[in-house]
C-alpha positions in Angstrom: 25.7 99.5 104.0 26.7 99.9 107.3 27.0 97.1 110.4 23.8 97.0 112.2 25.0 94.7 114.9 27.9 96.1 117.2 28.6 92.7 118.5 29.2 91.2 114.8 31.5 94.4 114.1 33.8 93.5 117.1 33.9 89.8 116.3 34.9 90.2 113.1 37.9 92.6 114.2 39.3 89.8 116.7 39.0 87.2 113.8 40.9 89.4 111.7 43.6 90.2 114.7 43.9 86.4 115.4 43.9 85.8 111.9 47.3 88.6 111.6 48.8 87.1 114.6 48.4 83.9 113.2 50.3 84.6 110.2 53.1 86.6 112.1 53.6 83.4 114.1 53.8 81.5 110.7 56.6 83.7 109.8 58.7 83.4 112.8 59.6 79.2 112.8 59.9 77.5 115.3 62.1 74.0 115.7 61.4 71.8 119.0 64.1 69.8 119.8 63.8 66.1 120.8 66.2 63.7 122.4 69.5 64.4 123.8 71.7 66.3 125.0 69.6 68.0 126.9 69.6 71.8 126.6 72.0 71.5 124.0 71.5 72.9 120.3 74.3 73.4 117.7 73.8 75.3 114.1 76.0 75.5 111.1 77.2 78.6 109.8 78.8 78.8 106.1 79.7 82.1 104.1 81.3 83.9 101.1 80.8 80.5 98.7 81.6 82.7 95.3 80.3 79.9 93.0 82.0 81.1 90.2 81.7 80.1 86.4 85.2 80.8 86.2 86.0 78.4 89.6 83.8 75.4 89.0 86.1 73.4 91.8 84.0 75.7 94.6 80.7 74.8 93.8 82.1 71.1 93.1 83.5 70.7 96.6 81.0 72.2 98.3 78.5 69.6 97.1 80.9 66.9 97.8 82.3 68.0 101.2 79.6 69.6 102.7 76.7 67.3 102.3 78.4 64.3 104.1 79.9 66.8 107.0 76.2 68.4 108.2 74.7 64.6 108.1 77.5 63.6 110.4 77.0 67.3 112.5 73.4 66.9 112.1 72.8 70.6 113.0 69.3 72.2 114.1 70.0 75.0 111.6 72.1 75.8 108.5 73.1 79.7 107.7 74.5 80.6 104.4 75.6 84.6 105.5 76.1 85.9 102.0 78.1 86.2 99.3 76.4 83.0 97.7 77.7 83.7 93.8 81.0 85.5 92.8 79.3 87.8 89.9 83.2 88.7 88.7 84.6 88.6 85.1 87.3 86.4 84.4 89.7 89.3 85.0 87.2 90.5 88.4 87.0 93.7 86.5 83.5 93.7 85.8 81.2 92.9 88.6 77.5 91.8 87.3 74.9 89.1 88.3 75.3 86.0 86.2 72.2 83.9 86.0 74.6 80.6 85.2 76.1 80.9 88.6 72.7 81.4 90.2 71.3 77.8 88.6 74.7 76.4 89.9 73.8 77.5 93.4 70.5 76.1 93.1 71.2 72.8 91.6 74.3 72.5 94.4 72.4 73.5 97.3 69.6 70.6 96.2 72.2 68.1 96.2 73.4 69.1 99.6 70.4 68.7 100.9 69.6 65.4 100.1 73.0 64.3 100.9 72.4 65.7 104.6 69.1 64.3 104.7 68.6 67.9 106.6 64.8 69.4 105.7 65.1 72.1 103.7 63.6 74.6 105.4 66.5 74.4 108.0 68.6 76.0 105.3 68.7 80.3 105.8 71.1 82.1 103.1 71.3 85.5 102.6 72.5 88.5 100.1 76.0 89.7 100.3 77.1 92.4 97.8 78.1 90.0 95.3 74.7 88.8 95.0 73.4 92.4 94.4 75.9 93.5 92.2 74.3 95.8 89.4 70.7 94.6 90.4 68.5 97.8 90.5 65.5 96.4 92.2 64.1 93.7 94.0 61.8 91.0 92.1 63.3 92.8 89.1 64.8 91.3 85.8 68.5 90.5 87.7 67.6 89.9 90.8 68.6 86.4 91.2 68.6 85.8 94.5 64.7 86.1 94.7 64.4 83.3 92.4 67.2 80.7 93.1 68.2 81.2 97.0 66.5 78.9 99.7 65.1 81.7 101.1 63.3 83.0 97.6 62.1 79.2 96.8 60.8 79.5 100.3 59.0 82.6 100.1 61.1 84.1 102.6 60.6 87.4 101.1 61.4 89.9 104.0 64.7 91.8 104.6 64.5 90.0 108.3 64.0 86.5 108.7 63.8 84.6 112.7 63.9 81.1 113.9 63.8 80.0 117.5 65.1 76.6 118.8 63.4 75.5 121.8 65.0 73.0 123.8 63.0 72.7 126.6 64.5 74.5 129.6 65.3 78.0 126.7 64.4 79.7 123.8 67.2 80.3 121.4 66.4 83.3 118.5 68.1 83.4 115.6 67.5 86.7 113.8 69.0 87.2 110.5 68.9 90.5 107.9 69.9 91.2 104.4 71.6 94.7 104.5 73.3 94.9 101.1 72.7 98.0 99.1 69.1 98.4 98.0 70.3 99.8 95.0 73.1 97.2 94.2 75.3 99.0 92.0 78.4 97.5 90.6 81.7 96.9 92.4 83.6 98.0 93.4 81.6 100.6 95.1 79.6 98.3 97.1 81.1 97.3 99.5 79.2 98.1 102.3 76.2 97.1 104.2 73.7 99.8 104.4 70.8 99.5 107.1 67.9 101.7 107.2 66.0 102.9 110.1 63.0 100.5 108.8 65.1 97.4 108.5 66.8 98.7 112.1 63.3 98.5 113.5 62.4 95.2 111.9 65.6 93.7 113.6 64.6 95.4 117.1 61.2 94.2 116.4 62.3 90.4 115.9 64.8 90.5 118.7 61.8 91.3 121.1 59.9 88.9 120.0 60.0 86.6 123.1 60.6 89.3 125.4 57.0 88.4 126.7 58.4 85.4 128.6 60.6 86.4 131.1 60.0 82.8 133.2 61.8 81.2 130.4 65.2 81.9 129.3 66.4 83.4 126.1 69.7 83.7 124.2 69.4 85.9 120.9 71.9 85.5 117.8 71.9 87.9 115.0 73.4 86.7 111.6 74.4 88.8 108.6 77.2 89.0 106.1 78.8 92.6 106.8 81.5 93.3 109.5 80.0 96.2 112.1 83.4 97.8 110.8 81.5 97.5 107.0 78.2 98.7 108.0 77.0 102.2 107.6 74.8 103.9 110.0 71.3 104.7 109.0 70.1 108.4 107.7 69.5 108.8 111.7 72.5 107.9 112.8 71.5 105.0 114.7 73.6 101.4 114.1 73.2 97.8 114.1 75.3 98.3 117.3 73.5 100.2 119.5 69.8 97.8 118.3 72.4 94.4 119.0 73.3 96.2 122.6 70.0 97.3 123.5 68.4 93.7 123.3 71.7 92.0 125.1 72.2 90.0 122.3 75.1 87.0 122.7 76.8 87.0 119.3 76.5 88.6 115.9 77.7 85.9 113.2 79.0 87.6 110.1 81.2 87.1 107.1 82.3 89.3 104.0 86.1 89.8 105.2 87.4 86.2 104.4 90.7 84.9 105.8 93.1 86.7 103.9 92.5 89.4 106.3 93.0 86.8 109.3 91.8 84.3 111.5 91.0 86.3 114.3 88.8 88.7 113.1 86.7 88.5 116.3 85.4 91.9 118.2 83.9 92.4 121.6 81.5 95.1 122.2 80.2 96.7 125.6 78.0 99.5 126.1 80.3 101.3 128.9 83.1 101.7 126.3 84.6 105.5 126.3 82.0 107.4 124.2 84.9 109.7 122.9 84.7 110.1 119.3 88.1 109.0 118.6 86.5 105.3 120.1 83.4 105.2 117.7 86.5 105.6 114.8 88.8 103.0 116.2 88.9 100.3 118.6 92.6 99.1 119.1 92.2 95.1 120.1 89.4 92.2 119.5 88.4 92.7 123.7 88.2 96.5 123.4 88.4 97.6 126.8 90.2 96.7 129.6 90.4 92.9 131.2 87.0 91.8 131.8 85.5 92.4 135.3 84.6 89.1 137.7 81.2 88.4 138.5 80.6 89.9 141.8 81.6 93.3 140.2 78.5 94.4 139.2 78.8 93.0 135.5 74.9 92.3 135.2 74.7 96.2 134.3 76.9 95.5 131.2 75.0 95.2 128.0 77.4 93.3 125.8 77.8 91.1 122.4 80.7 89.3 120.7 80.9 89.7 116.7 82.4 86.4 115.1 83.3 86.9 111.4 84.2 83.6 109.8 86.7 82.3 107.3 85.3 81.9 103.8 84.4 78.6 101.8 86.1 80.6 98.2 89.5 79.9 99.3 89.4 78.7 102.8 86.5 76.0 103.2 85.6 77.3 106.1 82.5 75.9 108.4 81.8 76.7 111.5 80.0 75.0 114.2 78.3 76.6 116.7 76.9 75.4 120.3 74.8 76.5 122.9 74.8 74.6 125.9 72.5 75.4 128.7 73.0 79.2 127.9 77.1 79.3 127.0 77.9 79.7 123.6 81.0 78.4 122.3 82.3 77.4 118.6 84.7 76.1 116.4 85.7 76.9 113.1 86.7 74.1 111.0 89.3 74.0 107.7 87.7 71.3 104.6 90.2 72.3 102.5 91.5 68.4 102.6 88.5 67.5 102.2 85.8 66.1 104.7 86.5 65.4 108.9 86.2 61.9 110.1 85.7 63.7 113.5 84.8 66.9 115.0 84.8 68.0 118.4 83.6 71.2 119.6 84.3 71.7 124.0 81.3 73.8 125.1 81.8 74.0 128.7 84.8 75.4 130.2 84.2 78.4 127.9 87.3 79.8 125.8 88.4 82.6 127.8 89.1 84.9 124.8 85.4 84.9 123.7 83.6 84.9 127.1 80.1 87.4 127.8 80.8 88.9 131.6 77.0 88.6 131.8 76.9 84.9 131.6 79.6 84.4 134.6 77.4 86.7 136.5 74.2 84.8 136.1 75.2 81.7 136.6 76.9 83.0 140.3 79.4 79.9 140.1 76.5 77.2 140.5 78.3 73.8 140.5 75.2 72.8 138.6 76.5 74.3 135.5 80.5 74.5 136.3 81.1 70.9 137.8 81.6 69.4 134.4 83.7 69.5 131.2 81.7 69.2 128.4 82.1 68.6 124.8 80.4 67.9 121.2 81.9 65.0 119.5 80.8 64.6 116.1 82.2 61.4 114.2 81.6 59.4 111.2 82.8 56.2 113.2 81.9 54.9 116.4 84.2 56.7 119.4 86.3 54.4 122.0 87.5 57.3 124.0 87.3 60.9 124.5 90.3 62.4 127.2 90.2 65.7 128.7 93.2 67.3 129.7 94.5 70.8 131.1 97.7 72.4 131.2 99.0 74.8 133.1 101.1 77.6 131.2 102.6 79.5 133.9 106.2 77.3 133.8 108.3 78.0 131.0 106.9 74.6 129.1 103.4 73.2 129.1 102.5 71.2 132.5 99.7 68.5 132.2 97.6 69.1 135.6 94.5 67.1 134.9 94.1 63.6 132.7 90.5 62.6 133.1 88.4 60.1 130.6 85.0 61.6 129.6 81.7 59.7 129.3 79.0 60.0 126.8 75.9 60.9 128.3 72.1 60.5 126.9 71.0 57.8 124.8 70.4 56.3 121.5 67.9 58.9 120.7 70.4 61.5 121.0 71.1 64.3 118.4 74.9 64.0 119.2 77.3 63.0 121.4 78.0 64.8 124.1 80.9 63.7 126.6 81.4 64.8 130.0 83.3 64.4 132.9 83.4 65.4 136.5 86.3 67.9 137.8 86.8 70.5 140.6 86.3 73.5 139.0 87.3 75.5 142.2 91.1 74.0 141.6 91.8 76.5 138.4 90.4 79.5 139.8 92.9 81.9 138.9 93.8 85.6 138.4 95.1 84.9 135.2 92.4 84.0 132.3 95.3 82.1 130.0 96.9 80.6 132.4 94.9 76.7 132.0 94.6 75.7 128.9 92.2 72.9 127.6 92.7 70.0 125.1 90.1 67.2 124.0 91.5 64.1 122.8 88.9 61.6 121.0 89.9 58.2 119.4 87.2 56.2 116.7 87.0 52.5 116.1 89.6 52.8 113.5 92.3 54.3 115.6 91.9 57.7 114.1 92.6 60.4 117.3 91.6 63.7 117.0 93.0 66.6 118.9 91.6 70.0 119.9 93.6 73.3 120.2 94.6 74.5 123.2 91.9 76.2 124.8 92.7 79.0 127.4 89.6 79.1 130.1 88.9 80.9 133.1 86.1 79.5 135.4 86.1 83.3 137.1 84.6 84.6 134.2 88.2 86.5 133.2 88.3 87.6 129.9 91.7 86.5 128.1 93.8 89.0 125.5 92.6 89.0 122.1 95.0 90.9 119.7 94.9 91.7 115.8 97.9 92.0 113.8 97.8 95.3 111.4 95.3 93.6 108.9 92.8 92.4 111.5 92.8 95.6 112.7 92.3 97.7 109.7 89.2 95.5 108.9 87.9 95.1 112.4 88.8 97.5 114.3 88.3 100.8 111.9 84.9 101.9 111.9 85.1 102.8 108.0 82.1 104.6 107.7 82.9 107.1 110.3 86.4 107.3 108.9 85.8 108.2 105.3 85.3 111.7 105.8 88.0 112.5 108.4 90.5 111.0 106.3 89.3 112.9 103.2 89.4 116.2 105.0 92.6 115.5 106.3 93.9 114.7 102.7 92.5 118.6 101.7 93.6 120.2 104.7 97.2 118.6 104.3 97.9 119.0 100.7 96.1 123.0 100.3 98.1 123.9 103.5 100.7 123.4 101.6 100.5 124.7 98.3 98.1 127.9 99.3 99.5 129.0 103.3 103.3 129.4 101.8 102.1 131.2 99.1 100.0 133.6 101.0 102.9 134.3 103.1 105.5 135.1 100.2 103.2 137.4 98.9 103.3 139.6 102.4 107.1 138.7 102.9 110.3 139.9 101.3 112.3 137.1 102.1 113.4 135.0 99.2 113.6 131.2 99.5 117.0 129.6 97.4 118.7 126.3 97.1 121.6 128.4 99.0 119.6 129.3 101.7 118.6 126.0 102.3 122.3 124.8 102.2 123.3 127.5 104.6 120.0 127.0 107.2 119.1 123.4 106.9 115.7 122.2 108.4 112.4 120.9 107.0 111.2 123.9 107.1 113.7 125.8 105.4 113.4 122.5 102.5 109.9 123.0 102.5 109.8 126.8 101.8 112.4 126.6 98.9 110.8 123.5 97.2 107.4 125.0 97.2 109.2 128.7 96.1 110.3 126.3 93.5 107.0 125.2 92.7 105.7 128.9 92.1 108.0 129.8 89.5 106.0 127.0 87.6 102.7 128.8 87.8 100.6 126.8 85.4 101.7 123.5 87.2 100.8 125.1 90.7 97.3 126.7 89.6 96.1 123.5 87.7 96.9 121.8 90.4 94.7 123.7 93.2 91.7 124.0 90.2 92.0 120.2 90.3 91.9 119.4 93.6 88.8 121.8 94.1 86.9 120.2 90.6 87.5 116.9 92.9 85.0 118.4 95.2 82.9 120.3 93.5 82.2 118.3 90.2 81.4 114.7 89.1 84.1 112.3 88.8 83.1 110.3 86.0 79.6 108.7 84.5 79.4 105.2 84.2 77.1 102.3 84.0 76.0 101.1 87.4 73.4 98.0 86.5 74.0 94.7 85.1 72.5 95.5 81.7 71.2 98.5 80.0 69.5 101.2 82.4 70.4 104.5 82.8 73.9 106.1 83.6 75.0 107.8 86.9 77.5 110.0 87.6 79.7 109.6 90.6 80.9 112.3 93.7 83.3 112.1 96.7 79.9 111.9 98.2 78.1 109.0 96.4 76.5 108.0 93.1 73.9 110.2 91.4 71.4 108.1 89.3 68.7 110.7 89.2 67.0 113.7 91.1 64.3 112.6 93.5 60.6 113.8 93.9 62.0 117.5 95.5 64.3 117.9 92.5 66.9 117.4 94.8 70.4 114.9 94.7 69.9 111.1 95.8 73.5 110.0 96.4 73.9 106.1 96.7 76.8 104.1 97.7 78.1 106.6 100.8 80.8 105.7 102.1 81.3 102.5 99.5 82.9 105.0 96.8 85.9 105.4 99.4 87.2 102.6 97.7 88.1 104.7 94.3 88.1 108.3 96.4 91.0 107.7 98.8 93.1 105.5 96.6 93.1 108.4 94.1 94.0 111.0 96.5 96.5 109.4 98.8 98.3 106.8 96.0 98.2 109.0 92.8 97.6 112.5 93.7 99.6 113.0 96.5 102.8 111.3 95.3 102.2 113.2 92.4 102.5 116.7 94.2 105.3 115.4 96.3 107.5 114.2 92.9 106.4 117.6 91.1 107.9 119.7 94.0 111.0 117.2 93.6 111.6 117.7 90.2 111.0 121.7 90.2 113.9 121.1 93.3 116.0 119.2 91.6 116.6 121.9 88.7 116.8 124.3 90.8 119.8 122.2 92.2 121.2 121.7 88.8 120.9 125.1 88.0 123.1 126.2 91.0 125.5 123.4 90.2 125.8 125.0 86.3 126.1 128.3 87.6 129.2 127.3 90.2 130.7 125.6 87.3 130.4 128.3 84.4 132.1 130.5 87.1 134.9 128.7 87.7 134.8 128.8 91.5 134.1 125.1 92.3 136.1 124.9 95.6 135.2 128.7 97.1 131.7 127.5 96.2 131.8 124.2 98.4 133.6 126.4 101.0 130.9 129.3 100.8 128.2 126.2 101.3 130.2 124.8 104.4 130.4 121.2 102.0 133.5 119.6 103.4 134.5 116.0 101.5 136.7 114.4 100.3 138.3 114.6 96.8 136.5 111.3 96.1 133.4 112.1 97.5 133.3 115.4 95.9 133.6 114.0 92.4 130.9 111.5 93.0 128.5 114.2 94.2 129.2 116.4 90.8 129.4 113.7 88.8 125.7 112.6 90.5 124.3 116.2 89.7 126.1 116.5 86.4 124.3 113.6 85.1 121.1 114.4 86.9 120.8 110.9 88.1 118.3 111.9 90.8 115.9 113.3 88.3 115.9 110.0 86.3 115.2 108.4 89.7 112.1 111.0 89.6 111.2 109.9 86.1 110.7 106.4 87.2 108.8 107.1 90.0 106.7 109.3 87.7 106.5 106.2 85.5 105.1 104.2 88.5 102.7 106.8 89.2 101.4 106.8 85.7 101.1 103.0 85.7 99.1 103.0 89.2 96.8 105.6 87.7 96.4 103.6 84.5 95.8 100.5 86.2 92.8 102.2 88.5 91.3 104.1 85.2 91.3 100.3 83.3 89.5 99.1 86.2 87.0 101.7 86.4 86.4 101.2 82.6 86.2 97.5 82.8 83.6 98.2 85.9 81.1 100.7 84.9 81.6 100.7 80.4 82.9 104.0 80.5 85.4 105.4 77.3 87.8 107.9 79.2 87.9 110.5 76.5 83.9 110.6 76.6 82.9 109.7 80.5 86.0 110.4 82.8 88.7 113.1 81.0 89.6 115.3 83.4 90.2 112.4 85.9 92.0 110.1 84.0 94.2 112.7 81.6 95.2 115.2 83.8 97.5 113.7 86.1 100.0 112.3 83.2 99.4 115.7 81.9 100.7 117.6 85.2 103.9 114.8 85.3 104.6 115.6 81.6 104.4 119.0 81.7 106.9 119.5 84.6 109.0 117.0 82.9 109.2 119.1 80.2 109.8 121.9 82.1 112.4 120.9 84.4 114.2 119.5 81.6 116.5 122.3 81.0 118.3 124.3 83.0 117.4 127.9 82.5 
């Protein structure tokens, strides 16, 4: 039966449209802030809890410390950015889901919510890679996150969830997303975030949801688990960085790396950086480019955002408070290893010059309304007696205090927290150096307990101070590992195959012979390499087997393993990723790229490469020993030394002869060979535990050939022929 009245039909469509819009609005939660301080909001971030049945103190301390601390801070939102549970065995080698850990997580979070006095819907948690270990599908038997997480309990089922804080003067949009691998492989080959094109479109859509309100300022902040350096590009080549720059994000909050790699894991991203291939692979320091321009240099055209990785709860007991004060974004990371704090101070203006955005200063154009106050949020379990702001000048050899002024509490009893402010002459602190002046806030409570903030550099002109990394921070934040994997892999093959094949090809068309005597007569790196390779070619089985093994690693599976928590099918791993089944087009689907690099690259660079070097050294040592024996048998020791231009004292010559005669170099090489085999054994043992494998059945070539290469070479070089 058709619809006879068009008017009724269009009304029906309108009702459907309104219902759809209403459902979308329900998904995007909005929090209206009431009370002071005006135009100020703050949230809390926690990350990498790693609740474990083997380490119950993590959950116990979380329940004891975090609840009272949140009660004191009274944030508008609490974000827990992944790795909620550990999913590891006691020996750290088997990685799969444990329901007992999730039950503990649910219990502890309920207790924290009760102690904090906050509403449950103010908490947002998302998955990390540990929460996806061995999970074959969302909503399946081992997807405990969907049952026990806060998001799961509140039916936030999507991979993207957004919430908006309304301060009255502006909107603060938070967009969280889950980029963990959709097919949750067991570790260690589950290390990267894998945003799909569909996920990137959803994130982009959520970040643009308030763009239709141009009259009201919007601050956009995203949060996830994986840093951008450990987030792969989508199938079409798009990245999270592309999306964030397009939507003028202010900050991206993440976790994953833990403080063991450093406490300075911050990175500035901007659109006007060099687009060379090398720059897409590496960033040498935290700010990423030359010192920032002043606000008069056209910074409004710059698209930029900050990436702020935070410490872990697992060992560091870290918590972050992020504040948005009149559009300015600032944060403080709190160390709770010694227990809950009695007082926490977060300066919100002037901004830390290490973490400023150029466009923020351009927007406000030195308006006194925004610049004429020093401002700080003070969270305390006891009433505050005094708060003092101090500014130090670091240009002399010693710090010199140039300003000390008391701060007054703004707002009234209805305020959500204590905001302290004081007037200052900001123009007196204009300086071309972004880190000359340092701010420190000192607060004293009614019990006489004093709390000092760290000395923070600031620049009222918007200049950004240098943010340097140590080598570990550069490795994990400055390297784009998904883009670096293939260059590092093919560089290894280019090096090894060039060494093994090119000299062999030259030797076939050249009559020149490379021996130890020639090397002694014509010392040099090229002469040494040519001689060692010539000796290696004299053991053809080893040389040919190494060539075949290298091509095997590219052309064939490395091993077959159990990739899910329990049962299910086995997969096999290649250098391109895991293969579990053929797709509908009867083609291979690879999963876990570039995560498999944590197995591939260590094996190539720390096992195969040292093996090639040691094998070359063993055959070279045999050649030296053979030459030594020939010299002794001919009883022309002195003539031999003169002929080869060896001039040394008798004592030194005797030591050299003793070294050769007893073959101490060989003994050292045997020790190194043992170390390589031990390293290889540990790798194989870890893989056996990780993927439930038998080395003789599931990866015999990977597990056996390296020790066999070394053993055969040791045997062949044991005697001089």
